[in-house]
C-alpha positions in Angstrom: -80.3 85.5 -83.1 -81.1 82.9 -85.7 -78.4 81.8 -88.1 -79.7 83.6 -91.2 -77.0 86.1 -92.4 -74.1 84.4 -94.2 -70.7 86.2 -94.2 -67.8 85.0 -96.4 -64.4 85.9 -95.0 -61.3 86.1 -97.3 -57.9 85.8 -95.6 -59.7 84.3 -92.6 -56.5 82.4 -91.4 -54.9 85.6 -90.2 -55.0 87.4 -86.9 -58.2 89.4 -87.7 -60.0 86.6 -89.6 -59.4 84.1 -86.8 -60.8 86.5 -84.1 -63.6 87.7 -86.4 -64.8 84.2 -87.2 -65.2 83.4 -83.5 -67.2 86.7 -82.9 -69.5 86.1 -85.9 -70.2 82.5 -84.9 -70.9 83.6 -81.3 -73.3 86.3 -82.6 -75.2 83.7 -84.6 -74.0 84.3 -88.1 -73.1 81.6 -90.7 -69.5 81.9 -91.7 -67.7 80.7 -94.8 -63.9 81.0 -95.6 -62.3 81.6 -98.9 -58.5 81.1 -99.0 -55.6 79.3 -100.7 -56.1 76.1 -98.7 -59.1 74.4 -97.4 -59.1 74.3 -93.7 -61.4 72.1 -91.5 -63.0 74.5 -88.8 -66.0 73.5 -86.9 -69.2 75.4 -88.0 -67.3 76.9 -91.0 -67.6 76.0 -94.6 -64.2 76.3 -96.3 -63.6 77.0 -100.1 -60.5 77.6 -102.2 -59.3 80.1 -104.7 -56.2 80.4 -106.8 -55.3 84.1 -107.5 -52.5 83.3 -109.9 -54.8 81.2 -112.0 -57.8 83.2 -111.5 -60.0 80.3 -110.3 -62.4 80.3 -107.5 -65.0 77.8 -106.1 -68.4 79.3 -106.9 -70.0 77.5 -104.1 -68.3 79.9 -101.7 -70.8 82.6 -102.6 -74.0 80.6 -102.1 -76.3 82.6 -99.8 -73.6 85.1 -99.0 -74.8 88.6 -98.2 -71.6 90.1 -96.8 -68.0 89.7 -97.7 -65.2 90.7 -95.2 -62.1 90.9 -97.5 -58.9 90.6 -95.4 -56.7 88.6 -98.0 -53.1 89.9 -98.3 -49.6 88.7 -97.6 -48.4 89.6 -94.0 -46.2 92.8 -94.4 -44.2 92.0 -91.3 -42.9 88.6 -92.7 -39.7 88.4 -94.5 -37.3 91.2 -95.7 -38.8 93.5 -98.3 -37.1 92.3 -101.4 -38.4 93.3 -104.9 -40.1 89.9 -105.0 -41.6 90.2 -101.5 -42.8 93.7 -102.4 -44.5 92.3 -105.5 -46.2 89.6 -103.5 -47.5 92.1 -100.8 -49.2 94.2 -103.6 -50.4 91.5 -106.0 -51.9 89.4 -103.0 -54.1 92.4 -102.3 -54.9 93.8 -105.7 -55.0 90.5 -107.5 -57.4 88.9 -105.0 -59.6 91.9 -105.1 -59.8 91.9 -108.9 -60.6 88.2 -108.8 -63.4 88.8 -106.4 -64.7 91.7 -108.4 -64.7 89.7 -111.7 -66.6 86.8 -110.2 -69.2 89.2 -108.7 -69.6 91.0 -112.1 -70.0 87.8 -114.1 -72.3 85.8 -111.8 -75.6 86.0 -110.0 -75.2 86.5 -106.3 -76.9 87.8 -103.2 -73.9 90.0 -101.9 -75.0 93.4 -100.5 -71.8 94.8 -99.2 -67.9 94.2 -99.2 -66.1 95.2 -96.0 -62.5 95.5 -96.8 -59.2 96.1 -94.7 -56.7 98.7 -95.7 -54.2 100.4 -93.4 -53.1 103.8 -92.1 -50.0 103.1 -94.1 -52.0 105.1 -96.7 -50.9 108.4 -95.1 -47.1 107.5 -95.3 -44.7 108.2 -92.5 -44.4 112.0 -92.5 -45.3 113.2 -89.1 -47.1 116.5 -88.4 -48.9 118.4 -85.7 -52.5 117.5 -86.6 -53.6 113.9 -87.0 -54.3 112.6 -90.5 -57.9 112.2 -91.6 -59.7 110.4 -94.4 -59.5 113.6 -96.5 -55.8 113.7 -96.6 -53.7 112.7 -99.6 -51.7 109.5 -99.6 -48.0 109.3 -98.7 -45.4 108.4 -101.2 -43.6 105.3 -99.7 -44.1 101.7 -100.5 -46.9 101.0 -98.1 -48.9 104.1 -99.1 -48.6 102.9 -102.8 -50.0 99.5 -101.8 -52.8 101.0 -99.9 -53.9 103.3 -102.7 -53.9 100.4 -105.2 -55.7 98.2 -102.6 -58.5 100.6 -102.0 -58.8 101.6 -105.7 -59.4 97.9 -106.7 -62.0 97.6 -103.9 -63.9 100.7 -105.1 -63.8 99.4 -108.7 -66.1 96.5 -107.7 -69.7 96.1 -108.8 -71.7 99.3 -108.5 -74.7 97.6 -107.0 -72.6 96.4 -104.0 -71.8 98.8 -101.1 -68.1 99.1 -100.2 -66.8 99.8 -96.7 -63.1 100.2 -96.3 -61.3 100.4 -92.8 -57.9 101.8 -92.6 -56.6 99.8 -89.8 -54.1 101.1 -87.2 -51.6 98.7 -85.6 -53.9 96.0 -84.2 -53.0 95.0 -80.7 -53.8 91.3 -79.9 -52.3 88.8 -77.4 -52.7 86.1 -80.1 -50.2 87.5 -82.6 -49.1 90.6 -84.5 -47.0 93.3 -82.8 -48.1 93.1 -79.2 -46.4 89.7 -78.2 -43.1 90.8 -79.8 -43.2 94.1 -77.9 -44.0 92.4 -74.6 -41.5 89.5 -74.7 -38.3 91.6 -74.0 -40.2 93.7 -71.4 -41.3 90.7 -69.4 -37.8 89.5 -69.3 -35.8 92.8 -68.7 -37.2 96.3 -69.2 -39.1 98.7 -71.4 -37.3 101.2 -73.6 -38.3 103.4 -76.6 -37.6 102.4 -80.3 -35.5 104.9 -82.0 -36.3 108.5 -80.9 -39.6 107.4 -79.2 -41.4 110.5 -80.6 -42.9 108.6 -83.5 -46.7 108.0 -83.0 -48.4 104.7 -82.8 -52.0 104.8 -84.0 -53.3 101.5 -82.5 -56.5 99.6 -82.2 -57.5 96.7 -80.0 -58.4 93.4 -81.9 -61.8 93.5 -80.0 -62.7 96.9 -81.6 -61.6 95.7 -85.0 -64.0 92.7 -84.9 -66.7 94.8 -83.4 -66.3 97.5 -86.1 -66.5 94.7 -88.8 -69.7 93.4 -87.4 -71.1 96.9 -86.9 -70.4 97.6 -90.6 -72.5 94.5 -91.5 -75.4 95.6 -89.2 -75.4 99.3 -90.3 -77.2 99.2 -93.8 -76.2 102.7 -94.8 -72.6 102.3 -93.6 -70.1 102.7 -96.6 -67.0 104.6 -97.7 -63.6 104.9 -96.1 -63.0 105.2 -92.4 -59.9 105.3 -90.1 -60.2 102.4 -87.7 -57.8 103.5 -84.8 -58.4 104.2 -81.2 -59.3 107.8 -80.5 -56.0 108.3 -78.6 -52.8 107.6 -80.5 -49.7 107.5 -78.4 -45.9 108.1 -79.0 -43.6 105.0 -78.9 -42.1 106.3 -75.6 -45.5 106.8 -74.1 -46.4 103.2 -75.2 -43.2 101.7 -73.6 -43.8 103.6 -70.4 -47.4 102.2 -70.1 -46.0 98.7 -70.9 -43.4 99.1 -68.2 -46.1 100.1 -65.7 -48.4 97.2 -66.8 -45.8 94.6 -66.4 -44.1 96.3 -63.4 -40.8 96.5 -65.1 -38.2 99.3 -65.3 -38.4 102.0 -68.1 -35.0 102.8 -69.7 -35.3 106.1 -71.6 -33.1 105.1 -74.4 -33.2 102.0 -76.9 -31.4 100.7 -79.9 -30.3 103.4 -82.3 -32.1 103.8 -85.7 -29.2 102.8 -87.8 -29.0 99.4 -86.0 -32.6 98.7 -86.8 -32.0 99.8 -90.4 -29.2 97.5 -90.7 -31.3 94.6 -89.4 -34.6 95.2 -91.1 -33.8 97.3 -94.1 -36.8 99.3 -95.4 -39.1 97.6 -92.9 -37.4 99.5 -90.2 -39.5 102.5 -91.1 -42.6 100.6 -89.8 -41.2 100.9 -86.2 -39.1 104.0 -86.5 -41.7 106.1 -88.1 -45.4 106.6 -87.3 -48.2 109.1 -87.6 -51.1 110.1 -85.6 -54.4 109.3 -87.2 -57.9 110.6 -86.4 -60.9 108.4 -86.1 -63.4 111.1 -85.5 -65.4 110.3 -88.7 -66.1 106.8 -87.4 -67.2 108.2 -84.0 -69.6 110.6 -85.6 -71.2 107.7 -87.5 -72.0 106.2 -84.1 -69.3 103.6 -83.5 -68.1 103.4 -79.8 -64.7 102.0 -79.1 -64.4 99.6 -76.2 -60.7 100.4 -75.7 -60.1 104.0 -76.4 -57.0 104.4 -73.9 -53.9 102.4 -74.2 -53.8 101.8 -70.5 -57.1 100.0 -70.7 -56.1 98.1 -73.7 -52.8 96.9 -72.1 -54.6 95.9 -68.9 -56.9 93.6 -70.9 -54.2 92.1 -73.1 -51.8 91.4 -70.3 -54.3 89.1 -68.8 -54.0 86.9 -71.8 -50.3 86.7 -72.4 
């Protein structure tokens, strides 16, 4: 493939942006980055914006046809103080509004924005049937963030397609939740967190990147889609699968919920609660997951960590 199509990635220094950049370059795309700091990366042009001052380097958009919008403060870093919550929200909504304003006020070649949201949209209330894109949002903090996040994307210029992926927990050997889960298991044993009955709607980093590129290559693909593997698992089932993958014992009880709440505060809900999410809509549109079973995903990941 000739290097003709140019993709601009915001928040490219994160876990997904780093992996996606490699995938795009290998597939023959031109790649640009837009972030708070300029970074020297081979084959990538880097540009700077300042969300607080509402400034942006216009050259970032030269020749760009697709924007993959990943910008946002890491929800897993730091305790959720009032200040941190504000940063989590404004980093997402503020960056999107800055992007929208530039696109409204300037000539450009952008056809589509592909944005990341999260299954946190649905809240943490478990139920028998998995959540679908038609369900209403939850009421907790992350649900409120996701609603504001998605609304700001959809308010963008009418002549640009918008594709939003509600991501499940992204499993990668290079960062995020997976290395943190694996470290104590490799040393000792696996055990459930809390009751172990909470669901984990997960997705392999490979499938996240493939879905982003698939969204670029499917001209009619727009709207909101759950991006989670077709088979969510309970926390206990995940830990049993990890124990088997790393040939370690499985202990059917773990740290009590109150201990995690004391340690993590409100963030404890991210590991103590979880919901099953349905990805049928994405499958019906023709996307095929490379990793649909947790056992296959773990077999791939354990070779890299």
